[in-house]
MARRO-971868 format. One record per residue (C-alpha): residue number from 1; x, y, z. Coordinates in pm, whole numbers, plus 50000, padded with zeros to 5 digits. Layout:
BEGIN
{atom NUM, {X, Y, Z}}
...
REM end
This chain:
BEGIN
{atom 1, {50000, 50000, 50000}}
{atom 2, {50299, 50233, 50012}}
{atom 3, {50622, 50319, 49833}}
{atom 4, {50961, 50469, 49906}}
{atom 5, {51111, 50582, 50232}}
{atom 6, {51054, 50370, 50542}}
{atom 7, {50864, 50045, 50503}}
{atom 8, {50678, 49978, 50829}}
{atom 9, {50631, 49616, 50730}}
{atom 10, {51006, 49568, 50738}}
{atom 11, {51022, 49412, 50391}}
{atom 12, {51293, 49549, 50167}}
{atom 13, {51244, 49503, 49794}}
{atom 14, {51536, 49558, 49562}}
{atom 15, {51434, 49642, 49209}}
{atom 16, {51555, 49441, 48915}}
{atom 17, {51471, 49642, 48603}}
{atom 18, {51309, 49421, 48344}}
{atom 19, {51108, 49541, 48044}}
{atom 20, {50831, 49360, 47863}}
{atom 21, {50921, 49179, 47542}}
{atom 22, {50916, 49397, 47231}}
{atom 23, {50567, 49441, 47099}}
{atom 24, {50402, 49352, 47428}}
{atom 25, {50254, 49655, 47605}}
{atom 26, {50302, 49646, 47978}}
{atom 27, {49999, 49775, 48170}}
{atom 28, {50111, 50101, 48326}}
{atom 29, {50249, 50034, 48670}}
{atom 30, {50260, 49654, 48636}}
{atom 31, {50632, 49612, 48700}}
{atom 32, {50785, 49267, 48742}}
{atom 33, {51001, 49252, 49053}}
{atom 34, {51158, 48998, 49281}}
{atom 35, {51280, 49040, 49639}}
{atom 36, {51656, 49001, 49679}}
{atom 37, {51899, 49018, 49965}}
{atom 38, {52034, 49369, 50016}}
{atom 39, {52391, 49416, 49898}}
{atom 40, {52420, 49794, 49879}}
{atom 41, {52451, 50077, 50126}}
{atom 42, {52203, 50334, 50248}}
{atom 43, {52337, 50678, 50292}}
{atom 44, {52232, 51028, 50387}}
{atom 45, {52383, 51372, 50426}}
{atom 46, {52369, 51555, 50761}}
{atom 47, {52537, 51893, 50797}}
{atom 48, {52697, 51845, 50457}}
{atom 49, {52876, 51521, 50555}}
{atom 50, {52789, 51180, 50416}}
{atom 51, {52695, 50932, 50686}}
{atom 52, {52687, 50566, 50591}}
{atom 53, {52410, 50397, 50784}}
{atom 54, {52249, 50057, 50812}}
{atom 55, {52000, 49889, 50587}}
{atom 56, {51700, 50121, 50622}}
{atom 57, {51478, 50226, 50335}}
{atom 58, {51407, 50544, 50533}}
{atom 59, {51685, 50721, 50348}}
{atom 60, {51551, 50632, 50004}}
{atom 61, {51878, 50583, 49822}}
{atom 62, {52012, 50232, 49843}}
{atom 63, {52195, 50074, 49553}}
{atom 64, {52197, 49729, 49403}}
{atom 65, {52517, 49582, 49264}}
{atom 66, {52472, 49327, 48992}}
{atom 67, {52771, 49338, 48759}}
{atom 68, {52770, 49284, 48386}}
{atom 69, {53029, 49297, 48108}}
{atom 70, {53124, 49650, 48008}}
{atom 71, {52883, 49806, 48252}}
{atom 72, {52916, 50032, 48555}}
{atom 73, {52876, 49758, 48813}}
{atom 74, {52497, 49742, 48791}}
{atom 75, {52430, 49981, 49078}}
{atom 76, {52068, 50098, 49087}}
{atom 77, {51836, 50318, 49277}}
{atom 78, {51568, 50132, 49465}}
{atom 79, {51199, 50212, 49504}}
{atom 80, {50909, 49993, 49606}}
{atom 81, {50576, 50023, 49434}}
{atom 82, {50251, 50107, 49613}}
{atom 83, {49928, 49941, 49498}}
{atom 84, {49566, 50004, 49591}}
{atom 85, {49218, 49941, 49457}}
{atom 86, {49088, 50279, 49577}}
{atom 87, {49321, 50551, 49450}}
{atom 88, {49678, 50667, 49503}}
{atom 89, {49884, 50959, 49636}}
{atom 90, {50254, 51023, 49572}}
{atom 91, {50446, 51318, 49721}}
{atom 92, {50791, 51413, 49848}}
{atom 93, {50694, 51353, 50212}}
{atom 94, {50555, 51057, 50403}}
{atom 95, {50334, 51286, 50611}}
{atom 96, {50198, 51472, 50308}}
{atom 97, {50119, 51147, 50126}}
{atom 98, {49937, 51013, 50428}}
{atom 99, {49741, 51338, 50459}}
{atom 100, {49614, 51287, 50105}}
{atom 101, {49537, 50921, 50171}}
{atom 102, {49343, 51015, 50483}}
{atom 103, {49121, 51244, 50275}}
{atom 104, {49063, 50975, 50010}}
{atom 105, {48969, 50725, 50281}}
{atom 106, {48713, 50972, 50413}}
{atom 107, {48552, 50984, 50069}}
{atom 108, {48717, 51298, 49930}}
{atom 109, {48804, 51320, 49564}}
{atom 110, {49146, 51371, 49402}}
{atom 111, {49124, 51750, 49433}}
{atom 112, {49042, 51729, 49805}}
{atom 113, {49333, 51491, 49860}}
{atom 114, {49578, 51695, 49651}}
{atom 115, {49492, 52016, 49838}}
{atom 116, {49533, 51840, 50174}}
{atom 117, {49868, 51694, 50067}}
{atom 118, {49985, 52033, 49935}}
{atom 119, {49910, 52203, 50268}}
{atom 120, {50090, 51918, 50446}}
{atom 121, {50399, 51964, 50228}}
{atom 122, {50417, 52321, 50357}}
{atom 123, {50448, 52173, 50705}}
{atom 124, {50670, 51868, 50654}}
{atom 125, {50876, 52009, 50364}}
{atom 126, {50888, 52378, 50461}}
{atom 127, {51195, 52456, 50254}}
{atom 128, {51029, 52374, 49923}}
{atom 129, {50673, 52500, 49957}}
{atom 130, {50418, 52657, 50186}}
{atom 131, {50181, 52947, 50237}}
{atom 132, {50449, 53195, 50134}}
{atom 133, {50499, 53041, 49790}}
{atom 134, {50335, 52963, 49457}}
{atom 135, {50146, 52665, 49317}}
{atom 136, {50050, 52516, 48979}}
{atom 137, {49758, 52272, 48971}}
{atom 138, {49659, 52055, 48673}}
{atom 139, {49324, 51877, 48704}}
{atom 140, {49180, 51618, 48465}}
{atom 141, {48830, 51509, 48561}}
{atom 142, {48698, 51166, 48468}}
{atom 143, {48371, 51305, 48335}}
{atom 144, {48462, 51662, 48263}}
{atom 145, {48723, 51903, 48134}}
{atom 146, {49087, 51943, 48216}}
{atom 147, {49187, 52272, 48375}}
{atom 148, {49505, 52441, 48493}}
{atom 149, {49487, 52663, 48801}}
{atom 150, {49756, 52928, 48810}}
{atom 151, {49888, 53029, 49149}}
{atom 152, {50196, 53209, 49014}}
{atom 153, {50376, 53453, 49240}}
{atom 154, {50302, 53811, 49131}}
{atom 155, {50528, 54116, 49120}}
{atom 156, {50406, 54379, 49372}}
{atom 157, {50298, 54716, 49233}}
{atom 158, {50580, 54900, 49408}}
{atom 159, {50863, 54666, 49302}}
{atom 160, {51165, 54855, 49168}}
{atom 161, {51378, 54681, 48905}}
{atom 162, {51661, 54934, 48932}}
{atom 163, {51684, 54902, 49310}}
{atom 164, {51689, 54522, 49286}}
{atom 165, {51953, 54536, 49012}}
{atom 166, {52178, 54747, 49233}}
{atom 167, {52119, 54517, 49529}}
{atom 168, {52201, 54215, 49316}}
{atom 169, {52527, 54369, 49197}}
{atom 170, {52624, 54459, 49553}}
{atom 171, {52619, 54093, 49649}}
{atom 172, {52384, 54154, 49939}}
{atom 173, {52094, 53920, 50010}}
{atom 174, {51764, 54066, 49887}}
{atom 175, {51570, 53908, 50172}}
{atom 176, {51236, 54094, 50214}}
{atom 177, {51281, 54278, 49883}}
{atom 178, {51278, 53946, 49695}}
{atom 179, {50929, 53846, 49811}}
{atom 180, {50656, 53831, 49545}}
{atom 181, {50284, 53812, 49626}}
{atom 182, {50227, 53450, 49742}}
{atom 183, {49938, 53271, 49572}}
{atom 184, {49962, 52916, 49705}}
{atom 185, {49664, 52961, 49938}}
{atom 186, {49461, 53133, 49665}}
{atom 187, {49527, 52849, 49419}}
{atom 188, {49455, 52569, 49666}}
{atom 189, {49133, 52727, 49793}}
{atom 190, {49017, 52799, 49436}}
{atom 191, {49072, 52437, 49335}}
{atom 192, {48887, 52315, 49642}}
{atom 193, {48592, 52551, 49593}}
{atom 194, {48549, 52475, 49222}}
{atom 195, {48645, 52108, 49191}}
{atom 196, {48662, 51959, 49541}}
{atom 197, {48389, 51811, 49756}}
{atom 198, {48511, 51895, 50106}}
{atom 199, {48541, 52214, 50313}}
{atom 200, {48867, 52396, 50375}}
{atom 201, {48862, 52314, 50745}}
{atom 202, {48836, 51942, 50661}}
{atom 203, {49134, 51931, 50425}}
{atom 204, {49343, 52148, 50659}}
{atom 205, {49295, 51914, 50954}}
{atom 206, {49573, 51666, 50862}}
{atom 207, {49822, 51953, 50826}}
{atom 208, {49718, 52101, 51158}}
{atom 209, {49779, 51765, 51324}}
{atom 210, {50121, 51724, 51156}}
{atom 211, {50230, 52074, 51259}}
{atom 212, {50104, 52023, 51613}}
{atom 213, {50224, 51669, 51680}}
{atom 214, {50537, 51687, 51468}}
{atom 215, {50693, 51528, 51160}}
{atom 216, {51017, 51340, 51103}}
{atom 217, {51304, 51507, 50919}}
{atom 218, {51374, 51333, 50589}}
{atom 219, {51719, 51282, 50439}}
{atom 220, {51624, 51527, 50165}}
{atom 221, {51526, 51801, 50413}}
{atom 222, {51846, 51754, 50612}}
{atom 223, {52061, 51762, 50297}}
{atom 224, {51909, 52081, 50155}}
{atom 225, {51882, 52263, 50487}}
{atom 226, {52250, 52205, 50557}}
{atom 227, {52339, 52396, 50242}}
{atom 228, {52156, 52708, 50362}}
{atom 229, {52233, 52679, 50732}}
{atom 230, {52431, 53003, 50747}}
{atom 231, {52148, 53212, 50602}}
{atom 232, {51894, 53039, 50825}}
{atom 233, {52097, 53111, 51136}}
{atom 234, {52117, 53479, 51034}}
{atom 235, {51740, 53513, 51080}}
{atom 236, {51635, 53476, 51441}}
{atom 237, {51277, 53374, 51366}}
{atom 238, {51352, 53156, 51062}}
{atom 239, {51608, 52977, 51276}}
{atom 240, {51336, 52919, 51534}}
{atom 241, {51089, 52762, 51291}}
{atom 242, {51339, 52566, 51077}}
{atom 243, {51562, 52437, 51359}}
{atom 244, {51276, 52376, 51600}}
{atom 245, {51384, 52652, 51834}}
{atom 246, {51747, 52542, 51842}}
{atom 247, {52071, 52656, 51683}}
{atom 248, {52179, 52340, 51506}}
{atom 249, {52045, 52117, 51231}}
{atom 250, {51870, 51802, 51341}}
{atom 251, {51931, 51451, 51215}}
{atom 252, {51724, 51227, 50990}}
{atom 253, {51430, 51094, 51190}}
{atom 254, {51420, 51376, 51444}}
{atom 255, {51066, 51494, 51519}}
{atom 256, {50998, 51866, 51467}}
{atom 257, {50683, 52058, 51554}}
{atom 258, {50552, 52386, 51411}}
{atom 259, {50347, 52557, 51688}}
{atom 260, {50319, 52896, 51514}}
{atom 261, {50222, 52737, 51184}}
{atom 262, {49968, 52524, 51372}}
{atom 263, {49803, 52842, 51497}}
{atom 264, {49806, 53000, 51149}}
{atom 265, {49647, 52695, 50989}}
{atom 266, {49379, 52686, 51258}}
{atom 267, {49300, 53052, 51187}}
{atom 268, {49268, 52977, 50816}}
{atom 269, {49039, 52684, 50892}}
{atom 270, {48816, 52915, 51095}}
{atom 271, {48840, 53238, 50897}}
{atom 272, {48920, 53122, 50543}}
{atom 273, {49165, 53269, 50287}}
{atom 274, {49017, 53618, 50330}}
{atom 275, {49213, 53657, 50653}}
{atom 276, {49538, 53590, 50466}}
{atom 277, {49472, 53830, 50179}}
{atom 278, {49248, 54097, 50330}}
{atom 279, {49225, 54046, 50707}}
{atom 280, {49442, 54035, 51015}}
{atom 281, {49702, 53798, 50871}}
{atom 282, {49738, 54025, 50566}}
{atom 283, {49795, 54324, 50792}}
{atom 284, {50065, 54136, 50983}}
{atom 285, {50236, 54028, 50660}}
{atom 286, {50246, 54380, 50515}}
{atom 287, {50369, 54536, 50837}}
{atom 288, {50656, 54288, 50874}}
{atom 289, {50769, 54285, 50509}}
{atom 290, {50761, 54666, 50499}}
{atom 291, {50995, 54673, 50797}}
{atom 292, {51232, 54451, 50597}}
{atom 293, {51223, 54681, 50292}}
{atom 294, {50981, 54457, 50102}}
{atom 295, {50742, 54580, 49835}}
{atom 296, {50419, 54395, 49919}}
{atom 297, {50136, 54624, 50029}}
{atom 298, {49773, 54563, 50126}}
{atom 299, {49658, 54640, 49771}}
{atom 300, {49878, 54358, 49636}}
{atom 301, {49735, 54098, 49873}}
{atom 302, {49374, 54210, 49834}}
{atom 303, {49403, 54182, 49454}}
{atom 304, {49556, 53833, 49464}}
{atom 305, {49346, 53584, 49270}}
{atom 306, {49418, 53243, 49123}}
{atom 307, {49311, 53209, 48760}}
{atom 308, {49207, 52920, 48538}}
{atom 309, {49398, 52843, 48220}}
{atom 310, {49350, 52601, 47934}}
{atom 311, {49599, 52315, 47963}}
{atom 312, {49829, 52229, 47675}}
{atom 313, {49726, 51916, 47486}}
{atom 314, {49920, 51698, 47246}}
{atom 315, {49973, 51334, 47154}}
{atom 316, {50283, 51119, 47187}}
{atom 317, {50254, 50791, 47001}}
{atom 318, {49915, 50655, 47114}}
{atom 319, {49892, 50862, 47433}}
{atom 320, {49728, 51198, 47504}}
{atom 321, {49957, 51442, 47686}}
{atom 322, {49802, 51714, 47905}}
{atom 323, {50049, 51957, 48055}}
{atom 324, {50076, 52293, 48225}}
{atom 325, {50067, 52605, 48004}}
{atom 326, {50267, 52925, 48023}}
{atom 327, {50391, 53057, 48267}}
{atom 328, {50476, 52693, 48349}}
{atom 329, {50704, 52453, 48165}}
{atom 330, {50456, 52214, 48005}}
{atom 331, {50535, 52347, 47656}}
{atom 332, {50892, 52230, 47701}}
{atom 333, {50765, 51880, 47781}}
{atom 334, {50535, 51874, 47481}}
{atom 335, {50785, 52010, 47228}}
{atom 336, {51051, 51764, 47345}}
{atom 337, {50806, 51477, 47298}}
{atom 338, {50704, 51617, 46958}}
{atom 339, {51067, 51610, 46849}}
{atom 340, {51126, 51261, 46991}}
{atom 341, {50819, 51142, 46802}}
{atom 342, {50997, 51211, 46473}}
{atom 343, {51240, 50933, 46566}}
{atom 344, {51152, 50565, 46572}}
{atom 345, {51041, 50386, 46882}}
{atom 346, {51316, 50131, 46815}}
{atom 347, {51583, 50399, 46850}}
{atom 348, {51437, 50527, 47175}}
{atom 349, {51400, 50174, 47314}}
{atom 350, {51763, 50074, 47272}}
{atom 351, {52042, 50125, 47523}}
{atom 352, {52270, 50334, 47305}}
{atom 353, {52461, 50660, 47287}}
{atom 354, {52245, 50752, 46987}}
{atom 355, {51935, 50744, 47207}}
{atom 356, {52101, 50959, 47471}}
{atom 357, {52219, 51206, 47208}}
{atom 358, {51874, 51242, 47051}}
{atom 359, {51715, 51299, 47392}}
{atom 360, {51973, 51564, 47486}}
{atom 361, {51930, 51752, 47160}}
{atom 362, {51549, 51742, 47182}}
{atom 363, {51572, 51880, 47535}}
{atom 364, {51811, 52156, 47427}}
{atom 365, {51587, 52265, 47140}}
{atom 366, {51270, 52264, 47349}}
{atom 367, {51436, 52454, 47632}}
{atom 368, {51556, 52723, 47395}}
{atom 369, {51220, 52750, 47217}}
{atom 370, {51027, 52757, 47543}}
{atom 371, {51188, 53077, 47664}}
{atom 372, {51198, 53235, 47319}}
{atom 373, {50840, 53164, 47219}}
{atom 374, {50660, 53084, 47545}}
{atom 375, {50501, 53423, 47617}}
{atom 376, {50240, 53526, 47361}}
{atom 377, {50413, 53856, 47296}}
{atom 378, {50738, 53670, 47238}}
{atom 379, {50576, 53451, 46972}}
{atom 380, {50454, 53757, 46788}}
{atom 381, {50794, 53927, 46812}}
{atom 382, {50973, 53620, 46678}}
{atom 383, {50718, 53556, 46405}}
{atom 384, {50627, 53207, 46529}}
{atom 385, {50261, 53108, 46520}}
{atom 386, {50270, 52762, 46678}}
{atom 387, {50599, 52630, 46809}}
{atom 388, {50420, 52324, 46951}}
{atom 389, {50305, 52202, 46608}}
{atom 390, {50423, 51879, 46448}}
{atom 391, {50560, 52079, 46156}}
{atom 392, {50776, 52291, 46385}}
{atom 393, {50898, 51975, 46560}}
{atom 394, {51002, 51821, 46228}}
{atom 395, {51189, 52136, 46133}}
{atom 396, {51371, 52151, 46465}}
{atom 397, {51443, 51776, 46464}}
{atom 398, {51626, 51821, 46134}}
{atom 399, {51895, 52010, 46326}}
{atom 400, {51996, 51686, 46501}}
{atom 401, {52290, 51515, 46332}}
{atom 402, {52448, 51184, 46443}}
{atom 403, {52771, 51231, 46630}}
{atom 404, {52763, 51611, 46637}}
{atom 405, {52618, 51859, 46887}}
{atom 406, {52398, 52137, 46757}}
{atom 407, {52598, 52463, 46783}}
{atom 408, {52473, 52683, 47066}}
{atom 409, {52451, 52979, 46828}}
{atom 410, {52184, 52796, 46630}}
{atom 411, {51960, 52761, 46933}}
{atom 412, {52000, 53076, 47140}}
{atom 413, {51884, 53408, 46996}}
{atom 414, {51684, 53702, 47131}}
{atom 415, {51686, 53821, 47492}}
{atom 416, {51874, 53648, 47773}}
{atom 417, {51697, 53347, 47916}}
{atom 418, {51571, 53404, 48270}}
{atom 419, {51739, 53242, 48564}}
{atom 420, {51519, 52972, 48709}}
{atom 421, {51440, 52930, 49075}}
{atom 422, {51532, 52621, 49273}}
{atom 423, {51378, 52365, 49505}}
{atom 424, {51038, 52259, 49383}}
{atom 425, {50815, 51986, 49520}}
{atom 426, {50553, 51783, 49332}}
{atom 427, {50259, 51559, 49417}}
{atom 428, {50031, 51334, 49210}}
{atom 429, {49686, 51198, 49298}}
{atom 430, {49426, 50979, 49129}}
{atom 431, {49099, 50891, 49305}}
{atom 432, {48861, 50596, 49270}}
{atom 433, {48657, 50787, 49010}}
{atom 434, {48970, 50836, 48792}}
{atom 435, {48990, 51209, 48860}}
{atom 436, {49356, 51308, 48839}}
{atom 437, {49558, 51595, 48985}}
{atom 438, {49921, 51692, 48925}}
{atom 439, {50040, 51974, 49152}}
{atom 440, {50377, 52151, 49182}}
{atom 441, {50484, 52411, 49439}}
{atom 442, {50790, 52624, 49509}}
{atom 443, {50935, 52904, 49719}}
{atom 444, {51175, 52973, 49426}}
{atom 445, {51470, 52882, 49648}}
{atom 446, {51511, 52657, 49952}}
{atom 447, {51338, 52847, 50233}}
{atom 448, {51271, 53124, 49984}}
{atom 449, {51396, 53469, 50080}}
{atom 450, {51509, 53337, 50422}}
{atom 451, {51259, 53564, 50596}}
{atom 452, {50944, 53480, 50792}}
{atom 453, {50696, 53689, 50989}}
{atom 454, {50716, 53621, 51364}}
{atom 455, {50410, 53433, 51482}}
{atom 456, {50299, 53303, 51141}}
{atom 457, {50538, 53011, 51109}}
{atom 458, {50622, 52996, 50735}}
{atom 459, {50898, 53141, 50510}}
{atom 460, {50829, 53368, 50211}}
{atom 461, {50928, 53307, 49851}}
{atom 462, {51221, 53478, 49680}}
{atom 463, {51076, 53486, 49328}}
{atom 464, {51158, 53851, 49250}}
{atom 465, {51531, 53777, 49249}}
{atom 466, {51492, 53564, 48935}}
{atom 467, {51341, 53834, 48712}}
{atom 468, {51537, 54031, 48452}}
{atom 469, {51635, 54375, 48587}}
{atom 470, {51831, 54499, 48284}}
{atom 471, {51633, 54448, 47962}}
{atom 472, {51293, 54626, 47954}}
{atom 473, {51219, 54473, 47614}}
{atom 474, {51235, 54121, 47759}}
{atom 475, {50913, 53942, 47862}}
{atom 476, {51101, 53842, 48178}}
{atom 477, {51172, 54200, 48286}}
{atom 478, {51044, 54292, 48633}}
{atom 479, {50713, 54471, 48578}}
{atom 480, {50431, 54544, 48822}}
{atom 481, {50179, 54258, 48832}}
{atom 482, {50399, 54035, 48614}}
{atom 483, {50383, 53661, 48677}}
{atom 484, {50691, 53462, 48765}}
{atom 485, {50761, 53206, 48490}}
{atom 486, {50902, 52864, 48582}}
{atom 487, {50993, 52522, 48442}}
{atom 488, {50738, 52345, 48667}}
{atom 489, {50545, 52103, 48449}}
{atom 490, {50262, 51908, 48614}}
{atom 491, {50157, 51654, 48349}}
{atom 492, {49881, 51397, 48299}}
{atom 493, {49896, 51119, 48038}}
{atom 494, {49592, 50922, 47925}}
{atom 495, {49611, 50612, 47708}}
{atom 496, {49325, 50367, 47641}}
{atom 497, {49169, 50438, 47978}}
{atom 498, {49503, 50425, 48159}}
{atom 499, {49614, 50734, 48350}}
{atom 500, {49963, 50845, 48439}}
{atom 501, {50009, 51152, 48661}}
{atom 502, {50354, 51298, 48717}}
{atom 503, {50570, 51605, 48765}}
{atom 504, {50908, 51671, 48918}}
{atom 505, {51131, 51885, 49130}}
{atom 506, {51460, 52012, 48991}}
{atom 507, {51439, 52363, 48840}}
{atom 508, {51545, 52355, 48473}}
{atom 509, {51579, 51974, 48499}}
{atom 510, {51203, 51934, 48559}}
{atom 511, {51089, 51899, 48194}}
{atom 512, {51377, 51660, 48111}}
{atom 513, {51288, 51438, 48408}}
{atom 514, {50919, 51431, 48314}}
{atom 515, {50994, 51360, 47947}}
{atom 516, {51226, 51071, 48024}}
{atom 517, {50977, 50897, 48251}}
{atom 518, {50707, 50930, 47983}}
{atom 519, {50942, 50796, 47715}}
{atom 520, {51050, 50511, 47940}}
{atom 521, {50687, 50402, 47978}}
{atom 522, {50573, 50453, 47618}}
{atom 523, {50886, 50387, 47411}}
{atom 524, {51062, 50137, 47636}}
{atom 525, {50761, 49948, 47775}}
{atom 526, {50869, 50009, 48134}}
{atom 527, {50630, 50006, 48423}}
{atom 528, {50614, 50320, 48631}}
{atom 529, {50860, 50208, 48898}}
{atom 530, {51127, 50112, 48644}}
{atom 531, {51060, 50435, 48455}}
{atom 532, {51117, 50653, 48762}}
{atom 533, {51432, 50482, 48895}}
{atom 534, {51598, 50439, 48553}}
{atom 535, {51916, 50649, 48510}}
{atom 536, {51860, 50996, 48365}}
{atom 537, {52047, 51212, 48121}}
{atom 538, {51939, 51575, 48159}}
{atom 539, {52017, 51909, 47997}}
{atom 540, {52117, 52166, 48264}}
{atom 541, {52058, 52496, 48081}}
{atom 542, {52066, 52708, 48397}}
{atom 543, {52426, 52616, 48470}}
{atom 544, {52698, 52845, 48335}}
{atom 545, {52812, 52700, 48104}}
{atom 546, {52518, 52477, 48010}}
{atom 547, {52597, 52111, 48052}}
{atom 548, {52482, 51752, 48034}}
{atom 549, {52399, 51586, 48366}}
{atom 550, {52416, 51209, 48352}}
{atom 551, {52372, 50927, 48603}}
{atom 552, {52642, 50666, 48550}}
{atom 553, {52466, 50345, 48637}}
{atom 554, {52365, 50043, 48432}}
{atom 555, {52293, 50061, 48141}}
{atom 556, {52471, 50401, 48110}}
{atom 557, {52851, 50380, 48135}}
{atom 558, {53140, 50620, 48151}}
{atom 559, {53229, 50513, 47797}}
{atom 560, {52884, 50635, 47687}}
{atom 561, {52948, 50968, 47859}}
{atom 562, {53291, 50995, 47697}}
{atom 563, {53138, 50945, 47356}}
{atom 564, {52874, 51212, 47420}}
{atom 565, {53149, 51455, 47511}}
{atom 566, {53330, 51374, 47188}}
{atom 567, {53020, 51487, 46998}}
{atom 568, {53081, 51843, 47116}}
{atom 569, {52946, 51854, 47473}}
{atom 570, {53257, 51951, 47672}}
{atom 571, {53071, 52034, 47993}}
{atom 572, {52926, 51740, 48179}}
{atom 573, {52833, 51647, 48536}}
{atom 574, {52864, 51272, 48594}}
{atom 575, {52698, 51120, 48898}}
{atom 576, {52874, 50797, 48992}}
{atom 577, {52692, 50543, 49207}}
{atom 578, {52669, 50533, 49500}}
{atom 579, {52641, 50914, 49490}}
{atom 580, {52856, 51117, 49728}}
{atom 581, {52735, 51356, 49858}}
{atom 582, {52371, 51262, 49882}}
{atom 583, {52261, 51608, 49765}}
{atom 584, {52397, 51535, 49416}}
{atom 585, {52138, 51260, 49378}}
{atom 586, {51857, 51511, 49439}}
{atom 587, {51996, 51722, 49156}}
{atom 588, {51847, 51469, 48912}}
{atom 589, {51487, 51555, 48997}}
{atom 590, {51209, 51409, 49203}}
{atom 591, {50934, 51250, 48990}}
{atom 592, {50646, 51143, 49213}}
{atom 593, {50408, 50949, 48991}}
{atom 594, {50075, 50766, 48999}}
{atom 595, {49921, 50529, 48745}}
{atom 596, {49582, 50369, 48705}}
{atom 597, {49532, 50047, 48506}}
{atom 598, {49165, 50000, 48408}}
{atom 599, {49226, 49641, 48302}}
{atom 600, {49293, 49539, 48661}}
{atom 601, {49135, 49832, 48846}}
{atom 602, {49462, 49878, 49035}}
{atom 603, {49628, 50212, 49117}}
{atom 604, {50008, 50218, 49126}}
{atom 605, {50233, 50477, 49286}}
{atom 606, {50603, 50543, 49320}}
{atom 607, {50794, 50816, 49503}}
{atom 608, {51127, 50916, 49352}}
{atom 609, {51406, 50793, 49584}}
{atom 610, {51624, 51081, 49463}}
{atom 611, {51421, 51313, 49686}}
{atom 612, {51268, 51094, 49957}}
{atom 613, {50947, 51041, 49759}}
{atom 614, {50671, 50829, 49907}}
{atom 615, {50352, 50680, 49762}}
{atom 616, {50058, 50516, 49935}}
{atom 617, {49701, 50425, 49852}}
{atom 618, {49388, 50404, 50070}}
{atom 619, {49295, 50065, 50211}}
{atom 620, {48927, 50145, 50180}}
{atom 621, {48699, 50438, 50108}}
{atom 622, {48402, 50519, 50329}}
{atom 623, {48110, 50744, 50241}}
{atom 624, {48245, 50838, 49898}}
{atom 625, {48163, 51190, 49783}}
{atom 626, {48013, 51264, 49445}}
{atom 627, {48271, 51320, 49176}}
{atom 628, {48257, 51674, 49032}}
REM end
């Protein structure tokens, strides 16, 4: 009934990747596996130092050594697969997943469960999301439309691009000046009101209990927090809420409580979102951020509204792809798949350098096009009418030549690409009615701007720091009321009644991670667990210089990586297994995925072990609500 992280049943399952025979379609999520004796290590990072520990799945990153000729020793990531007859939830936190499951078991639908899990992530994964951040929600109803709900962070009316530019050049932390108008609460409450079946106070209850009674620190939280410990310690109140009132970072498994956040969540349950955007909480937020030099005023919060957008739709092979529109990164997912579709399934099924090269080039092209043509005004400026068309994909695919990298000058023109934020979290839910939700959240950096209002218990985002401050002609220039654009790409795939819901963490590596899981399932006949744990090759455009990131584990070898470099990719980050330090593993994304197989009526879930992912399904559903 669960996946990833700690297995309370004590059974450890080591994955042996095995695909279906060619021509035989594997039902999504039906992954052959066999238990084996553990032969790898489990490891975690605490305070920036790798600690080798015993055989506990709690740390989500054990390896399996099974050598083969010419290979890298056969070391693999491990993830167990959750199965249920009543729905499935997969998130980056055990507590958040169980909050969603609790709502499903009470009869809530996928939207109810996703909203509950999203609030819980703000408690148990406070560095990556929360009330001070932004949220994208993609909903696909079983008997209705698909809709995207945009909870993008918004530039305050008083924001000053010149002042931020000077602050950036000075090397000082922007802190309160970096905070954009947070819309996570607006987006979650909008989704619940329009497409859920339960009241806000009901879906908030699991988060209130987690904040009050405490949650266990995950290996992922410890690893990321250690990297920002100096900035956290510089803020007296942030130190209080992140370090549980202490002055040092805790260890994996320590229980932390959030008393101030408990009180804030209880107020929201009683008073609703109006208190946050127009009431007493809003007044407290404005007063504190103003004292820190921030730009948010009462008018910004009172005008905050989530909006509904039309999702992007496309087809890859026989599957329908539904992904998140601009200002999100779904277009990058769709264009990459469009380009890959011009190549044969046989090529993309084989373990070869040619496959890796094609994937890298498709990712490079789509990443470049996304930021050139993504905004509507940018498309008009560049004279492109539909960069997500099959014709455009064929034209761009023609740039790919065997054994030779596409010159960077061919891809990058126009204004400078924006710098992307960091540290996203994603959750996926499917309910017993086959309603599906993919939801991604961020603070734009781990613990956002490293500021928090005393008494409220949550950090604010730092999204303003990632805007363009120098080029007024750019669509990414800091303008009043502008939306922060990201690579977050919640995605839903439907095929012959089957449903796959996924998304990822990882900044600019989000679309590559999502694409590769989809291709693994559709082109390589992998089940969802195999598809998520399979080694990834990603394009890291945000790095200077841009580079390939590649996991060196069977079937990908160092010889494969050497050959890719010889094609004209001099910059490469190779992750050897077992990864040291642990934080490097998280660099390769965090795809938390759910699948439904109508042939068996079974829901499958997997949490990405790269970021402590965890999946679980309800054991039963009582008093089911009506599906919207």
